[in-house]
C-alpha positions as CSV (number, residue, x, y, z in Angstrom):
1,X,-4.9,-13.7,12.1
2,X,-4.7,-12.1,8.7
3,X,-4.9,-8.5,7.9
4,X,-6.5,-7.8,4.5
5,X,-5.6,-4.8,2.4
6,X,-7.9,-4.3,-0.5
7,X,-5.9,-2.3,-3.1
8,X,-5.9,-1.3,-6.7
9,X,-9.5,-0.4,-7.1
10,X,-9.6,2.0,-9.9
11,X,-11.1,2.0,-13.4
12,X,-8.7,1.7,-16.3
13,X,-11.3,2.9,-18.8
14,X,-11.8,6.6,-19.4
15,X,-15.2,5.9,-20.9
16,X,-16.9,4.8,-17.6
17,X,-18.5,8.1,-16.9
18,X,-20.2,8.1,-20.3
19,X,-21.9,4.9,-19.5
20,X,-25.4,4.5,-18.0
21,X,-25.6,5.4,-14.3
22,X,-27.6,3.9,-11.5
23,X,-29.5,6.4,-9.4
24,X,-27.7,7.8,-6.4
25,X,-30.5,6.5,-4.1
26,X,-30.5,3.0,-5.6
27,X,-29.6,0.5,-2.8
28,X,-26.7,-1.8,-3.6
29,X,-26.3,-4.6,-1.2
30,X,-25.6,-8.3,-0.6
31,X,-27.7,-11.0,1.1
32,X,-27.3,-14.0,3.4
33,X,-29.6,-16.2,5.5
34,X,-29.3,-17.2,9.2
35,X,-28.9,-21.0,8.9
36,X,-26.5,-20.7,6.0
37,X,-23.9,-18.5,7.8
38,X,-24.5,-18.2,11.6
39,X,-23.4,-21.6,13.0
40,X,-23.7,-21.8,16.8
41,X,-26.6,-24.2,16.3
42,X,-27.0,-25.1,19.9
43,X,-25.4,-22.1,21.7
44,X,-26.8,-19.5,24.1
45,X,-30.3,-20.9,24.2
46,X,-31.0,-21.5,20.5
47,X,-33.3,-24.5,20.0
48,X,-33.4,-27.1,17.2
49,X,-34.6,-26.1,13.8
50,X,-35.8,-28.3,11.0
51,X,-32.4,-28.3,9.2
52,X,-30.7,-29.2,12.4
53,X,-33.0,-32.2,12.7
54,X,-32.6,-33.5,9.2
55,X,-28.9,-32.9,8.8
56,X,-28.2,-34.6,12.1
57,X,-30.5,-37.6,11.6
58,X,-30.5,-38.0,7.8
59,X,-27.1,-36.6,6.7
60,X,-27.2,-38.8,3.5
61,X,-29.9,-36.4,2.0
62,X,-27.3,-33.6,1.9
63,X,-24.9,-33.9,-1.1
64,X,-21.7,-33.9,0.9
65,X,-23.4,-35.1,4.2
66,X,-22.5,-31.8,5.8
67,X,-24.6,-29.4,8.0
68,X,-24.8,-25.8,9.2
69,X,-23.7,-26.4,12.8
70,X,-20.7,-24.0,12.3
71,X,-21.0,-22.8,8.6
72,X,-19.3,-19.4,8.3
73,X,-19.6,-19.0,12.1
74,X,-21.1,-15.5,11.7
75,X,-22.5,-15.7,15.3
76,X,-18.9,-15.0,16.4
77,X,-17.7,-13.3,13.2
78,X,-20.4,-10.7,12.7
79,X,-17.9,-7.8,13.0
80,X,-15.9,-9.2,10.2
81,X,-19.1,-9.6,8.1
82,X,-19.8,-5.9,8.6
83,X,-16.2,-5.1,7.8
84,X,-16.7,-6.9,4.4
85,X,-19.8,-4.8,3.8
86,X,-17.7,-1.7,4.4
87,X,-14.9,-3.0,2.1
88,X,-17.5,-3.4,-0.7
89,X,-19.1,0.0,0.0
90,X,-22.6,-1.5,0.4
91,X,-25.6,0.6,1.0
92,X,-27.6,-2.2,2.4
93,X,-27.4,-5.8,3.7
94,X,-30.1,-8.4,3.7
95,X,-30.0,-11.1,6.3
96,X,-32.5,-13.2,8.2
97,X,-33.4,-13.7,11.9
98,X,-33.5,-17.2,13.2
99,X,-36.8,-18.0,14.8
100,X,-35.4,-20.7,17.1
101,X,-32.6,-18.4,18.2
102,X,-34.9,-15.8,19.7
103,X,-37.8,-17.9,20.9
104,X,-36.8,-20.9,23.1
105,X,-40.5,-21.9,23.1
106,X,-42.2,-20.7,19.9
107,X,-45.6,-21.3,21.5
108,X,-44.7,-18.9,24.3
109,X,-43.6,-15.9,22.2
110,X,-43.2,-13.4,24.9
111,X,-40.5,-15.3,26.7
112,X,-37.6,-14.4,24.5
113,X,-34.0,-15.6,24.5
114,X,-32.1,-12.5,25.4
115,X,-28.8,-13.9,24.0
116,X,-30.4,-14.2,20.6
117,X,-31.9,-10.7,20.8
118,X,-28.5,-9.4,21.8
119,X,-26.8,-11.0,18.8
120,X,-29.1,-9.4,16.3
121,X,-29.0,-6.1,18.2
122,X,-25.2,-6.1,17.9
123,X,-25.3,-7.1,14.2
124,X,-27.8,-4.4,13.4
125,X,-26.0,-1.7,15.4
126,X,-22.7,-2.6,13.8
127,X,-24.2,-2.0,10.4
128,X,-25.9,1.2,11.4
129,X,-22.6,2.5,12.8
130,X,-21.3,2.5,9.2
131,X,-24.6,3.7,7.5
132,X,-25.4,0.3,6.1
133,X,-29.2,-0.2,5.9
134,X,-30.4,-3.5,7.3
135,X,-33.0,-5.4,5.3
136,X,-34.4,-8.2,7.5
137,X,-36.1,-11.4,6.4
138,X,-38.2,-12.7,9.3
139,X,-38.4,-16.3,8.0
140,X,-35.8,-17.9,5.8
141,X,-36.5,-21.6,6.2
142,X,-35.2,-22.4,9.7
143,X,-38.5,-23.3,11.3
144,X,-38.3,-24.4,15.0
145,X,-38.5,-28.2,15.0
146,X,-41.2,-28.0,17.7
147,X,-43.5,-26.3,15.2
148,X,-42.8,-28.8,12.5
149,X,-43.7,-31.6,15.0
150,X,-47.1,-29.9,15.1
151,X,-47.4,-29.9,11.3
152,X,-45.4,-26.8,10.4
153,X,-47.0,-24.8,7.6
154,X,-49.7,-27.4,7.1
155,X,-51.1,-26.6,10.6
156,X,-53.9,-24.0,10.3
157,X,-52.5,-22.4,13.4
158,X,-49.3,-21.5,11.6
159,X,-50.4,-18.0,10.6
160,X,-51.0,-17.2,14.3
161,X,-47.6,-18.6,15.3
162,X,-45.9,-16.5,12.6
163,X,-47.7,-13.3,13.7
164,X,-46.7,-13.9,17.3
165,X,-43.1,-14.3,16.2
166,X,-43.1,-11.4,13.8
167,X,-44.4,-9.1,16.6
168,X,-41.5,-10.1,18.8
169,X,-39.1,-9.2,15.9
170,X,-40.8,-5.8,15.2
171,X,-40.9,-4.9,18.9
172,X,-37.2,-5.7,19.4
173,X,-35.6,-4.4,16.2
174,X,-38.2,-2.2,14.4
175,X,-36.8,1.1,15.9
176,X,-33.8,0.6,13.6
177,X,-34.9,-1.8,10.9
178,X,-37.0,-0.1,8.2
179,X,-37.1,-2.8,5.5
180,X,-38.9,-6.0,6.5
181,X,-39.5,-9.2,4.5
182,X,-42.0,-11.7,5.9
183,X,-41.0,-14.8,4.0
184,X,-38.2,-15.8,1.7
185,X,-39.3,-17.8,-1.4
186,X,-42.7,-19.4,-0.8
187,X,-42.3,-21.7,-3.7
188,X,-39.2,-23.3,-2.3
189,X,-40.8,-23.7,1.1
190,X,-44.1,-25.1,-0.2
191,X,-43.3,-26.9,-3.5
192,X,-39.9,-28.1,-2.6
193,X,-40.3,-28.8,1.1
194,X,-44.0,-29.9,1.4
195,X,-44.9,-30.9,-2.1
196,X,-41.5,-32.5,-2.8
197,X,-38.3,-33.6,-1.2
198,X,-35.9,-31.0,-2.6
199,X,-35.9,-29.0,0.7
200,X,-36.5,-29.7,4.4
201,X,-38.9,-30.9,5.8
202,X,-38.9,-33.3,2.8
203,X,-42.5,-34.2,3.2
204,X,-43.1,-35.1,-0.5
205,X,-46.9,-34.7,-0.2
206,X,-47.1,-34.2,-4.0
207,X,-50.8,-34.0,-4.3
208,X,-51.7,-31.3,-1.7
209,X,-48.5,-30.3,0.2
210,X,-47.7,-27.4,-2.1
211,X,-51.2,-26.0,-2.1
212,X,-52.1,-26.3,1.6
213,X,-48.8,-24.8,2.5
214,X,-49.4,-21.9,0.1
215,X,-52.7,-21.0,1.7
216,X,-51.3,-21.0,5.2
217,X,-48.1,-19.1,4.2
218,X,-50.2,-16.4,2.5
219,X,-52.4,-16.0,5.5
220,X,-49.3,-15.9,7.8
221,X,-47.7,-13.3,5.6
222,X,-50.8,-11.1,5.6
223,X,-51.1,-11.4,9.4
224,X,-47.4,-10.3,9.8
225,X,-47.9,-7.5,7.3
226,X,-51.1,-6.2,9.0
227,X,-49.6,-6.5,12.4
228,X,-46.7,-4.2,11.3
229,X,-48.9,-1.9,9.3
230,X,-51.4,-1.4,12.1
231,X,-49.4,-1.5,15.2
232,X,-45.7,-0.7,14.4
233,X,-45.5,1.3,11.2
234,X,-47.2,4.5,12.6
235,X,-44.3,4.9,15.0
236,X,-41.5,3.0,13.3
237,X,-42.1,4.3,9.8
238,X,-40.7,1.2,8.0
239,X,-41.9,-0.9,5.1
240,X,-42.9,-4.6,4.9
241,X,-43.0,-6.9,1.9
242,X,-42.4,-10.5,0.8
243,X,-39.7,-12.1,-1.3
244,X,-40.7,-14.5,-4.1
245,X,-38.4,-16.4,-6.4
246,X,-39.3,-15.3,-9.9
247,X,-37.7,-17.4,-12.6
248,X,-38.6,-16.1,-16.0
249,X,-40.6,-18.6,-18.1
250,X,-40.9,-17.5,-21.7
251,X,-42.5,-19.3,-24.7
252,X,-40.3,-21.6,-26.7
253,X,-42.0,-20.4,-29.9
254,X,-44.4,-17.6,-30.8
255,X,-47.3,-20.1,-30.9
256,X,-50.5,-19.4,-28.9
257,X,-50.1,-22.8,-27.2
258,X,-46.5,-22.0,-26.0
259,X,-47.5,-18.5,-24.8
260,X,-50.4,-20.1,-22.8
261,X,-48.0,-22.9,-21.5
262,X,-45.5,-20.2,-20.3
263,X,-48.2,-18.3,-18.5
264,X,-49.5,-21.4,-16.8
265,X,-46.0,-22.3,-15.6
266,X,-45.5,-18.8,-14.3
267,X,-48.8,-19.0,-12.4
268,X,-47.9,-22.3,-10.8
269,X,-44.3,-21.4,-9.9
270,X,-44.7,-18.0,-8.5
271,X,-48.1,-16.6,-9.4
272,X,-49.6,-18.9,-6.8
273,X,-48.0,-16.6,-4.2
274,X,-47.8,-13.3,-6.0
275,X,-51.3,-13.1,-7.5
276,X,-53.2,-13.2,-4.1
277,X,-51.0,-10.4,-2.8
278,X,-50.3,-8.1,-5.7
279,X,-53.1,-8.5,-8.3
280,X,-56.1,-6.2,-8.5
281,X,-58.6,-9.1,-8.3
282,X,-56.8,-11.1,-5.6
283,X,-57.1,-14.8,-5.1
284,X,-55.2,-17.7,-6.7
285,X,-54.3,-17.4,-10.4
286,X,-57.4,-18.1,-12.5
287,X,-56.2,-20.4,-15.2
288,X,-54.0,-22.5,-13.0
289,X,-56.8,-22.8,-10.4
290,X,-59.1,-24.0,-13.1
291,X,-56.6,-26.6,-14.3
292,X,-56.0,-28.0,-10.8
293,X,-59.8,-28.2,-10.1
294,X,-60.4,-30.0,-13.3
295,X,-57.6,-32.5,-12.8
296,X,-58.6,-33.1,-9.1
297,X,-62.1,-34.2,-10.1
298,X,-60.7,-36.5,-12.8
299,X,-58.3,-38.0,-10.3
300,X,-61.2,-38.9,-7.9
301,X,-61.0,-36.0,-5.4
302,X,-64.3,-34.6,-4.4
303,X,-63.0,-31.0,-4.8
304,X,-60.0,-29.2,-6.0
305,X,-56.7,-30.0,-4.3
306,X,-56.0,-26.3,-4.3
307,X,-57.9,-25.0,-1.3
308,X,-60.3,-22.1,-1.7
309,X,-59.7,-18.7,-0.2
310,X,-62.8,-17.3,1.4
311,X,-63.8,-13.8,0.4
312,X,-62.6,-12.6,3.8
313,X,-59.3,-14.3,3.3
314,X,-58.9,-13.0,-0.2
315,X,-59.4,-9.4,0.9
316,X,-57.1,-9.9,3.9
317,X,-54.2,-11.1,1.7
318,X,-54.8,-8.7,-1.2
319,X,-52.7,-5.6,-1.0
320,X,-50.6,-6.8,2.0
321,X,-47.3,-5.3,0.7
322,X,-45.2,-2.1,0.6
323,X,-42.8,-3.7,-1.9
324,X,-42.2,-6.9,-3.9
325,X,-38.9,-8.6,-3.2
326,X,-37.7,-10.7,-6.2
327,X,-35.1,-13.4,-6.0
328,X,-34.0,-14.0,-9.6
329,X,-31.3,-16.2,-11.1
330,X,-32.3,-17.7,-14.4
331,X,-34.9,-18.4,-17.1
332,X,-36.5,-21.3,-19.0
333,X,-38.2,-21.6,-22.3
334,X,-41.6,-23.3,-22.1
335,X,-43.3,-25.5,-24.6
336,X,-46.9,-26.9,-24.6
337,X,-45.7,-30.2,-26.2
338,X,-41.9,-30.5,-26.3
339,X,-39.2,-31.1,-23.6
340,X,-41.7,-32.7,-21.2
341,X,-40.7,-34.7,-18.1
342,X,-42.7,-37.3,-16.2
343,X,-43.7,-36.0,-12.8
344,X,-45.5,-37.6,-9.9
345,X,-49.2,-37.9,-10.3
346,X,-50.8,-35.9,-8.9
347,X,-48.4,-33.0,-8.3
348,X,-48.1,-29.3,-9.1
349,X,-45.9,-29.9,-12.2
350,X,-48.1,-32.7,-13.4
351,X,-51.0,-30.3,-13.0
352,X,-49.2,-27.8,-15.3
353,X,-48.0,-30.4,-17.7
354,X,-45.7,-28.3,-19.9
355,X,-42.1,-28.8,-21.0
356,X,-39.1,-26.5,-20.2
357,X,-35.8,-26.0,-21.9
358,X,-32.6,-24.1,-21.3
359,X,-30.5,-23.7,-24.5
360,X,-27.0,-25.3,-24.6
361,X,-25.3,-22.1,-25.4
362,X,-26.4,-20.4,-22.2
363,X,-23.4,-20.2,-19.8
364,X,-23.7,-22.9,-17.1
365,X,-23.0,-22.4,-13.4
366,X,-21.9,-25.0,-10.9
367,X,-25.6,-25.4,-9.9
368,X,-27.3,-27.6,-12.5
369,X,-30.4,-25.4,-12.5
370,X,-28.5,-22.2,-13.1
371,X,-27.7,-20.8,-16.5
372,X,-27.1,-17.2,-17.6
373,X,-30.2,-16.3,-19.7
374,X,-30.3,-13.2,-21.9
375,X,-32.4,-10.2,-20.7
376,X,-33.6,-12.3,-17.8
377,X,-34.0,-9.6,-15.2
378,X,-35.5,-7.2,-17.7
379,X,-38.1,-9.8,-18.8
380,X,-39.1,-10.4,-15.1
381,X,-39.1,-6.7,-14.1
382,X,-41.1,-5.4,-17.0
383,X,-43.6,-8.3,-16.7
384,X,-44.2,-7.5,-13.0
385,X,-44.4,-3.8,-13.7
386,X,-47.2,-4.4,-16.3
387,X,-49.0,-7.1,-14.4
388,X,-49.1,-5.5,-11.0
389,X,-49.3,-1.8,-11.7
390,X,-45.6,-1.0,-11.2
391,X,-45.1,-1.9,-7.5
392,X,-41.9,-0.9,-5.6
393,X,-39.5,-3.7,-6.4
394,X,-36.2,-4.9,-4.9
395,X,-34.0,-7.6,-6.3
396,X,-33.4,-9.4,-3.0
397,X,-31.1,-12.1,-4.5
398,X,-29.2,-12.6,-7.7
399,X,-26.0,-14.5,-8.1
400,X,-23.8,-17.2,-9.6
401,X,-22.3,-20.5,-8.3
402,X,-19.0,-22.1,-8.8
403,X,-17.3,-25.2,-7.5
404,X,-15.1,-24.9,-4.4
405,X,-11.9,-25.5,-6.4
406,X,-12.5,-22.5,-8.6
407,X,-10.8,-20.2,-6.2
408,X,-10.6,-16.4,-6.2
409,X,-10.6,-15.7,-10.0
410,X,-14.3,-16.0,-10.8
411,X,-14.6,-14.5,-14.2
412,X,-17.8,-16.3,-15.1
413,X,-19.4,-14.7,-12.0
414,X,-18.2,-11.3,-13.2
415,X,-19.7,-11.9,-16.6
416,X,-23.0,-12.9,-15.0
417,X,-23.1,-9.9,-12.6
418,X,-22.4,-7.4,-15.4
419,X,-25.1,-8.9,-17.6
420,X,-27.5,-8.9,-14.7
421,X,-26.8,-5.3,-13.8
422,X,-27.1,-4.1,-17.4
423,X,-30.5,-5.8,-17.4
424,X,-31.3,-3.8,-14.2
425,X,-30.4,-0.6,-16.0
426,X,-32.6,-1.7,-19.0
427,X,-35.4,-2.2,-16.5
428,X,-34.9,1.2,-14.9
429,X,-34.9,2.9,-18.3
430,X,-38.2,1.1,-19.1
431,X,-39.8,2.8,-16.0
432,X,-39.7,-0.1,-13.6
433,X,-39.9,1.1,-10.0
434,X,-36.8,-0.9,-9.0
435,X,-35.2,0.4,-5.8
436,X,-32.3,-1.9,-5.0
437,X,-30.2,-4.9,-5.8
438,X,-28.8,-7.5,-3.3
439,X,-26.1,-9.8,-4.6
440,X,-26.2,-13.4,-3.5
441,X,-24.1,-13.9,-1.6
442,X,-21.9,-11.8,0.6
443,X,-19.8,-14.8,1.3
444,X,-19.8,-18.6,0.7
445,X,-22.3,-20.4,2.9
446,X,-24.1,-23.6,3.5
447,X,-26.1,-24.2,0.3
448,X,-28.9,-26.3,1.7
449,X,-29.2,-29.7,0.1
450,X,-25.9,-29.0,-1.8
451,X,-24.0,-28.5,1.4
452,X,-20.6,-26.9,0.7
453,X,-20.3,-28.2,-2.9
454,X,-21.4,-24.9,-4.4
455,X,-20.1,-21.5,-3.7
456,X,-22.0,-18.2,-4.4
457,X,-19.9,-15.8,-2.3
458,X,-18.3,-12.5,-3.3
459,X,-16.0,-13.6,-0.5
460,X,-14.4,-17.0,-0.3
461,X,-14.8,-18.7,3.1
462,X,-12.1,-21.2,4.2
463,X,-14.4,-23.6,5.9
464,X,-11.4,-25.7,7.0
465,X,-9.9,-22.9,9.1
466,X,-10.9,-22.3,12.7
467,X,-11.5,-18.6,11.9
468,X,-13.6,-19.3,8.8
469,X,-11.3,-16.9,7.0
470,X,-13.0,-14.6,4.4
471,X,-11.1,-13.6,1.3
472,X,-12.5,-11.3,-1.4
473,X,-12.8,-12.8,-4.9
474,X,-12.2,-10.9,-8.1
475,X,-15.9,-10.3,-8.3
476,X,-15.9,-8.5,-5.0
477,X,-13.5,-5.9,-6.5
478,X,-15.7,-5.5,-9.6
479,X,-18.9,-5.2,-7.6
480,X,-17.2,-2.6,-5.3
481,X,-16.3,-0.6,-8.4
482,X,-19.9,-0.6,-9.7
483,X,-21.3,0.4,-6.3
484,X,-18.7,3.2,-6.0
485,X,-19.0,4.7,-9.4
486,X,-22.7,3.8,-10.2
487,X,-21.7,2.6,-13.6
488,X,-20.8,-0.7,-15.2
489,X,-17.3,-0.4,-16.8
490,X,-16.8,-3.6,-18.8
491,X,-13.1,-2.8,-19.2
492,X,-12.4,-2.5,-15.5
493,X,-9.9,-4.9,-14.1
494,X,-8.5,-4.7,-10.5
495,X,-4.8,-4.1,-11.1
496,X,-3.9,-6.0,-8.0
497,X,-6.6,-8.1,-6.2
498,X,-5.5,-8.9,-2.8
499,X,-2.4,-8.7,-0.6
500,X,-2.5,-10.3,2.8
501,X,0.1,-10.2,5.5
502,X,0.4,-12.8,8.3
503,X,0.9,-10.8,11.4
504,X,4.0,-12.0,13.3
505,X,5.6,-13.6,10.3
């Protein structure tokens, strides 16, 4: 067992207090997801999820052929997790609840798995003991395999299944949880999992998978939101929103064609999910819907591959939010004619038919898709403010990856976080109603198709150790200083990062 002493956390610059400040009520936190950290994949009544099935039967699809069977073992290490939150001085912690851990039969939602309920109660209560606000994601990709066997999000009954599950969650935890997120990243669920094979369930239904999934997910979100708003919020007094991954797509040039191309890509990537919920007119994005309809007819379909929302469905989905959760990492420049890639025909990206480009001089992370783009958060936040009448916003994920060998001195991550948080301050000064920021991730975890080959954690996890030992990286000390002082001191260096003592030696 190791005892960790975090020392030397003081600013060396006397100018820090003259710098811009974050509001005192701005929520600083960190984020994780159940499958990525919990482990205990078949323990205490938890049933198989879609990632269990794929990683056990098709391990070759994962970069290092690994799985989340143990991961960071947070099922047994949750008190250490909360200790890390305390070490960082976090105001909030975003985590997700595992559907297959609390419902042994997801078609019988009122027969709960008490061991799963107890785990999350213990986790939540441990946070609240230290005044850490829990922000809970109801669905972060670990669908019960039984529901996937019935079609998953392509089954029109999915919205009903989700509402039943959400009600169980609200009933059991809503007396203490006041910030709810229905879904994490609809694009990644629908485009990557159903319309492609970049995420489980790897269906690769390129023509309609993204679009049919999108409709059912939006209806499921709305059912979850209205269930909370009507039946739980009057007594529990919380808020419910959704988290959407919002990459910034800006025009490569100032030409009208590139501006239109950038807007079309924004509509396809995240407007498909945001527009029906947050816009004044509701429904799917107009220009993108017109493009898909036109191409569908040309390709021999009798109607658009993007399903219609009835007027009743449109109104049911529209306005189903208390806040907009934004996962943001990077940007791309968009061209109507240059930097194009050949995509499957038909598919969502073929429907859009634009090119994207990330300049070579943008700092590159370990993840091939992730570069540090200038003013990235500011561009997203001000765009959403203007487009959707300044809704309450939370940045629910933002972070930087490195290779496992990089170790504890993660200066690139520090550069990224400082740039990102300066962009947050720019957004606040522009009048954006931005209420909090969750760093991804509290600790290293299982990074989906990349397995353990990429590390996002403020804390390094030794996955080879039985204890899954957590050790703070340099970025953890820098983030702690920002949380504590509410300013970004670019001169701050931890004078001494870590000292650990092996007990008994």
